[in-house]
C-alpha positions as CSV (number, residue, x, y, z in Angstrom):
1,M,67.4,38.9,-55.6
2,S,67.0,35.8,-56.8
3,P,63.8,33.8,-57.7
4,S,62.1,32.1,-54.2
5,R,62.6,28.6,-54.9
6,P,59.7,25.9,-54.1
7,A,60.6,24.0,-50.3
8,G,61.8,20.5,-50.7
9,P,64.6,18.3,-49.9
10,R,67.5,19.9,-51.0
11,S,70.3,18.3,-53.6
12,P,73.9,17.7,-52.8
13,A,76.6,20.4,-54.2
14,P,78.1,19.4,-57.0
15,G,81.3,17.1,-56.4
16,R,80.2,16.6,-53.1
17,P,78.5,13.4,-51.4
18,A,75.3,13.6,-49.3
19,A,75.1,13.2,-45.9
20,P,73.4,10.2,-44.0
21,R,70.6,11.0,-42.1
22,R,71.0,11.1,-38.6
23,T,68.8,8.7,-36.4
24,S,68.7,8.1,-32.4
25,A,71.5,5.8,-31.0
26,S,68.5,4.5,-29.5
27,T,66.0,4.5,-31.8
28,P,65.7,2.5,-34.9
29,A,64.6,3.9,-38.2
30,A,60.8,3.2,-38.7
31,T,60.0,0.9,-41.5
32,P,56.8,1.4,-43.5
33,A,55.9,-2.0,-42.1
34,S,56.4,-0.7,-38.2
35,R,54.8,2.2,-38.8
36,G,51.8,2.5,-36.2
37,K,53.2,-0.4,-34.0
38,P,54.1,-0.2,-30.6
39,V,57.8,-0.9,-30.3
40,T,59.3,-2.1,-26.7
41,A,62.1,-0.4,-25.5
42,P,65.6,-2.0,-25.8
43,T,67.1,-4.1,-23.3
44,A,71.0,-3.2,-23.4
45,T,70.4,0.2,-21.1
46,V,68.5,-1.7,-18.2
47,P,69.8,-4.6,-16.4
48,Q,67.6,-7.7,-16.4
49,E,68.2,-7.8,-13.1
50,D,66.1,-5.3,-12.1
51,P,62.2,-6.4,-13.5
52,A,60.8,-3.5,-11.6
53,A,63.0,-0.6,-13.5
54,F,62.4,-2.7,-16.5
55,S,58.7,-2.2,-16.2
56,R,59.5,1.6,-15.5
57,A,61.8,2.3,-18.4
58,V,59.2,0.5,-21.0
59,T,58.8,3.3,-23.6
60,T,55.2,3.7,-25.6
61,Y,55.0,4.5,-29.2
62,S,52.5,6.2,-31.0
63,A,51.8,6.4,-34.7
64,G,54.1,9.2,-35.2
65,G,56.9,8.3,-33.8
66,A,58.4,7.1,-30.4
67,R,58.0,8.7,-27.0
68,G,60.6,8.1,-24.2
69,Y,60.1,7.8,-20.4
70,S,63.1,7.9,-17.9
71,G,61.6,8.0,-14.6
72,P,59.8,6.5,-11.7
73,V,56.1,5.9,-11.9
74,A,54.1,8.4,-9.2
75,P,51.0,7.5,-7.7
76,P,48.0,8.8,-8.7
77,V,46.7,11.5,-6.6
78,V,42.9,12.1,-5.4
79,S,41.4,15.5,-5.8
80,T,40.8,17.3,-2.8
81,S,36.8,17.7,-4.0
82,S,36.9,13.9,-4.0
83,E,38.3,13.4,-0.9
84,A,35.7,16.0,0.6
85,R,33.0,14.1,-0.7
86,F,33.8,10.8,0.6
87,A,34.6,12.7,4.1
88,E,30.7,14.4,3.9
89,R,29.7,10.6,2.6
90,S,31.4,9.0,5.7
91,R,30.0,11.8,8.0
92,A,26.1,11.4,6.4
93,R,26.7,7.2,7.5
94,R,27.7,7.9,11.0
95,N,24.9,10.5,11.1
96,L,22.6,8.1,9.9
97,A,23.7,5.1,12.3
98,R,23.4,8.0,15.1
99,R,20.4,8.6,14.5
100,Q,18.9,5.2,14.3
101,G,20.6,4.4,17.7
102,L,19.0,7.0,19.4
103,L,15.8,6.1,18.1
104,V,15.8,2.4,18.9
105,A,17.0,3.8,22.3
106,G,14.2,6.4,22.8
107,S,11.9,3.6,21.3
108,T,12.3,1.1,24.0
109,V,12.2,3.9,26.6
110,V,9.3,4.7,25.8
111,A,7.3,1.1,25.6
112,G,8.8,0.5,28.6
113,A,7.5,3.0,30.8
114,L,4.3,2.7,28.9
115,G,4.3,-1.3,29.6
116,W,4.7,0.0,33.4
117,L,2.0,2.3,33.9
118,L,-0.1,0.2,31.8
119,F,0.3,-3.3,33.7
120,F,2.5,-2.8,37.0
121,S,1.6,1.0,38.1
122,P,-1.4,2.2,40.4
123,V,-2.8,4.1,38.0
124,L,-5.1,1.9,36.3
125,A,-5.4,-0.2,39.5
126,L,-9.0,-2.0,40.4
127,D,-10.9,0.2,43.2
128,P,-13.8,-1.5,44.8
129,A,-15.4,1.3,45.5
130,Q,-15.8,1.6,41.4
131,V,-17.5,-1.9,41.1
132,H,-21.1,-2.0,39.8
133,I,-23.6,-4.9,39.9
134,E,-26.7,-5.6,38.4
135,G,-29.4,-8.3,38.1
136,A,-28.7,-9.6,41.5
137,G,-32.3,-10.3,42.0
138,T,-34.2,-11.8,45.4
139,V,-31.8,-14.3,45.9
140,V,-27.9,-13.0,45.3
141,A,-26.2,-11.4,48.2
142,V,-24.8,-8.2,46.8
143,D,-22.2,-8.1,49.8
144,Q,-21.0,-11.8,48.5
145,V,-20.1,-11.0,44.9
146,L,-18.3,-7.7,46.1
147,D,-16.0,-9.9,48.1
148,V,-15.1,-11.6,45.4
149,V,-14.1,-9.0,42.9
150,G,-12.6,-7.0,45.8
151,A,-10.0,-10.3,45.7
152,H,-8.6,-8.9,42.7
153,A,-8.4,-5.2,44.3
154,T,-5.3,-2.8,43.5
155,T,-5.0,-5.5,40.4
156,P,-4.2,-3.0,37.1
157,L,-7.1,-3.6,34.6
158,P,-5.3,-4.3,31.3
159,R,-3.5,-7.4,34.0
160,L,-7.0,-8.4,35.3
161,D,-8.1,-11.7,34.2
162,T,-12.0,-11.4,33.5
163,V,-12.6,-14.3,32.8
164,R,-11.5,-16.0,35.8
165,L,-12.8,-13.4,37.8
166,R,-16.3,-14.4,36.0
167,D,-16.0,-17.8,37.6
168,D,-15.3,-16.8,41.2
169,V,-18.6,-14.8,40.8
170,L,-20.3,-17.6,39.2
171,E,-20.1,-19.5,42.9
172,V,-21.9,-17.2,44.5
173,P,-25.0,-19.1,45.9
174,G,-28.0,-18.2,43.5
175,V,-25.8,-17.2,40.6
176,R,-26.9,-18.2,37.1
177,E,-24.7,-16.0,34.4
178,A,-22.7,-13.4,34.8
179,R,-20.6,-10.9,32.5
180,V,-17.7,-9.0,33.8
181,T,-16.4,-6.3,31.8
182,R,-13.9,-3.4,32.4
183,E,-15.0,0.4,33.1
184,W,-11.9,2.5,32.4
185,P,-9.8,3.9,33.9
186,R,-10.5,1.6,37.5
187,G,-14.3,0.3,37.4
188,I,-15.5,-2.9,37.0
189,A,-19.1,-3.8,35.6
190,V,-20.7,-7.1,36.4
191,V,-24.0,-8.1,35.1
192,L,-26.0,-11.1,36.8
193,V,-28.6,-13.1,36.1
194,A,-29.9,-14.5,39.1
195,R,-31.7,-17.9,39.6
196,E,-35.3,-16.9,41.0
197,P,-37.4,-19.3,42.5
198,V,-40.1,-20.5,41.3
199,A,-41.2,-23.2,43.7
200,A,-40.9,-24.0,47.0
201,V,-40.2,-27.8,48.2
202,P,-40.8,-29.0,51.4
203,E,-37.6,-30.8,52.9
204,Q,-37.6,-34.0,54.6
205,P,-37.2,-34.1,58.1
206,S,-34.2,-35.9,59.2
207,A,-34.4,-38.8,61.6
208,Q,-36.0,-37.6,65.2
209,T,-34.4,-38.9,67.9
210,P,-37.0,-40.7,70.4
211,G,-38.1,-38.2,73.3
212,V,-37.0,-35.3,70.9
213,Q,-39.1,-32.8,69.5
214,T,-38.2,-31.2,66.0
215,G,-39.1,-28.4,64.8
216,P,-40.5,-27.7,61.1
217,A,-38.0,-29.0,58.3
218,G,-38.7,-25.7,56.2
219,F,-38.8,-25.2,52.4
220,A,-36.4,-25.2,50.0
221,L,-36.3,-23.1,47.1
222,L,-36.0,-24.4,43.8
223,D,-35.1,-22.3,40.4
224,M,-36.3,-23.5,36.9
225,D,-33.3,-25.8,36.4
226,G,-34.1,-27.1,39.9
227,V,-31.3,-25.5,41.8
228,Q,-31.7,-25.0,45.3
229,V,-31.3,-20.9,45.8
230,G,-32.2,-20.8,49.6
231,R,-34.1,-22.0,52.1
232,V,-37.1,-20.6,54.1
233,D,-39.0,-22.0,57.3
234,A,-42.6,-20.8,55.4
235,P,-43.3,-20.8,51.4
236,P,-42.7,-17.1,50.2
237,E,-46.3,-15.3,49.5
238,G,-47.2,-16.1,45.8
239,L,-44.2,-18.9,44.9
240,P,-46.0,-22.3,44.1
241,V,-45.5,-25.5,46.7
242,V,-44.5,-28.5,44.7
243,D,-44.7,-32.0,46.3
244,V,-43.2,-34.8,44.3
245,P,-41.8,-38.0,45.0
246,V,-38.1,-37.9,46.8
247,G,-35.5,-37.8,44.4
248,D,-37.5,-38.5,41.4
249,K,-36.0,-35.6,39.2
250,R,-37.6,-36.7,36.3
251,T,-41.0,-35.7,37.7
252,L,-39.7,-32.5,39.5
253,G,-38.3,-31.5,36.0
254,A,-41.6,-31.9,34.4
255,V,-43.4,-29.5,37.2
256,L,-40.9,-27.0,37.1
257,S,-41.2,-27.0,33.3
258,V,-44.7,-26.4,33.7
259,L,-44.6,-23.4,35.5
260,Q,-41.6,-22.1,34.0
261,Q,-44.0,-21.5,30.8
262,L,-47.3,-20.1,32.9
263,P,-47.8,-16.4,32.3
264,P,-47.2,-14.0,35.6
265,D,-50.7,-13.9,36.3
266,L,-51.7,-17.6,35.7
267,L,-48.4,-18.5,38.1
268,A,-49.5,-16.3,40.6
269,Q,-53.1,-18.1,41.2
270,V,-51.2,-21.5,41.8
271,G,-51.1,-22.6,45.3
272,D,-49.5,-25.7,44.9
273,V,-48.4,-28.5,42.6
274,S,-48.1,-31.9,43.0
275,A,-47.5,-35.4,40.3
276,R,-46.3,-38.8,41.2
277,T,-44.9,-39.4,37.4
278,Q,-44.0,-36.8,34.9
279,D,-47.3,-37.7,33.3
280,T,-49.6,-36.4,36.1
281,V,-48.9,-33.1,37.2
282,T,-51.7,-31.7,39.2
283,M,-52.7,-27.8,40.2
284,N,-54.5,-26.4,43.0
285,L,-55.5,-22.3,42.2
286,R,-55.8,-20.3,45.1
287,D,-59.7,-20.2,44.7
288,G,-59.7,-23.6,45.6
289,V,-60.1,-24.6,41.3
290,R,-58.1,-28.3,40.9
291,V,-56.8,-28.5,37.3
292,D,-55.4,-31.8,36.1
293,W,-52.7,-30.9,33.7
294,G,-51.0,-33.7,32.7
295,S,-47.6,-33.7,31.5
296,A,-45.7,-30.7,30.0
297,G,-46.0,-31.4,26.9
298,Q,-48.9,-28.9,24.7
299,T,-48.4,-26.5,27.6
300,P,-48.9,-23.5,25.4
301,L,-52.3,-25.1,24.2
302,K,-53.3,-26.3,27.2
303,I,-52.6,-22.3,29.0
304,A,-54.9,-21.0,26.2
305,V,-58.0,-23.5,26.8
306,L,-57.3,-23.3,30.5
307,S,-57.7,-19.2,30.1
308,A,-61.2,-19.6,27.7
309,L,-62.4,-22.1,30.3
310,R,-61.7,-19.9,33.3
311,A,-63.3,-16.9,31.4
312,S,-66.5,-19.2,30.4
313,P,-69.9,-18.5,32.2
314,A,-70.5,-22.3,31.6
315,A,-67.4,-23.4,33.3
316,A,-67.8,-20.7,36.2
317,G,-68.9,-23.1,38.9
318,A,-66.4,-26.2,37.8
319,S,-64.2,-27.4,40.6
320,V,-62.5,-29.8,38.4
321,I,-60.9,-28.6,35.0
322,D,-59.2,-31.1,33.2
323,V,-56.6,-30.1,30.6
324,S,-54.5,-33.1,30.2
325,A,-56.3,-33.7,26.5
326,P,-56.6,-29.9,25.4
327,R,-58.4,-30.5,22.2
328,L,-61.3,-32.4,24.6
329,P,-61.2,-30.5,27.9
330,I,-63.9,-31.6,30.7
331,T,-65.1,-29.7,33.5
332,K,-66.7,-31.0,36.6
């Protein structure tokens, strides 16, 4: 055997010329200067009038050589897993929109049912049998207050206008203040501050017709604000009779202010009160003692002085006690 020769380019046999190297008919030989650069495909084999075919015949070359492509480009294919994910997302969006729609519809139905229950159904309607009235006193007619409240019967409590109802109650004679509150589910509580009378004022008799005999004019019952809360033919027991000039509101106000500040035990001893002016208030006690009070000023001090003099043995037989100047009282 002959020894092996190292691999390498074979030299031509002696006397035979070297054959030229084959190259592709459509591919030029790569030169060192052109290696590694993309080379566009030749244009001789593709008609220039078809741009789409020309673009499909473009050949891209890599650094080691050229690779040709001779068919049309197929459209990209989406994998089956991607289609499943897209479909799942689409279903999730549809389900979310459906749930939101159902939630909105359900909320609307619930809100409508609740509104009808509160504002229009008879479940919470005012029941006149569940109306409670407090503080009517001796003047306010409870039946009149019930009639005012009963006019709003069958009205649901959430729709009941308590402010308007309070204004209607204040129109009842003898009511000074009122507070109206709801008592769920169907009741109302009405708390009144009645105008309690503190004085009886003789009414002026009307013009008499000649030859016609009329009865007594009667007495008007006034509260501490001078508002008439009633009328009687005879003065009530324990209520002082007030005699002031007709239409003199200032003098009447001074008398009522004095009576309002008197303690209950002293007020019960007053038989009648008279005054010509607001500074000449005079009280006649039921035991026959006259008290010259003067004006309504310094009433607390005058009350203390009068109580001390009434309890003093030195003034036991006095028929007149003058406390108009409370620091210098006079007894007669």
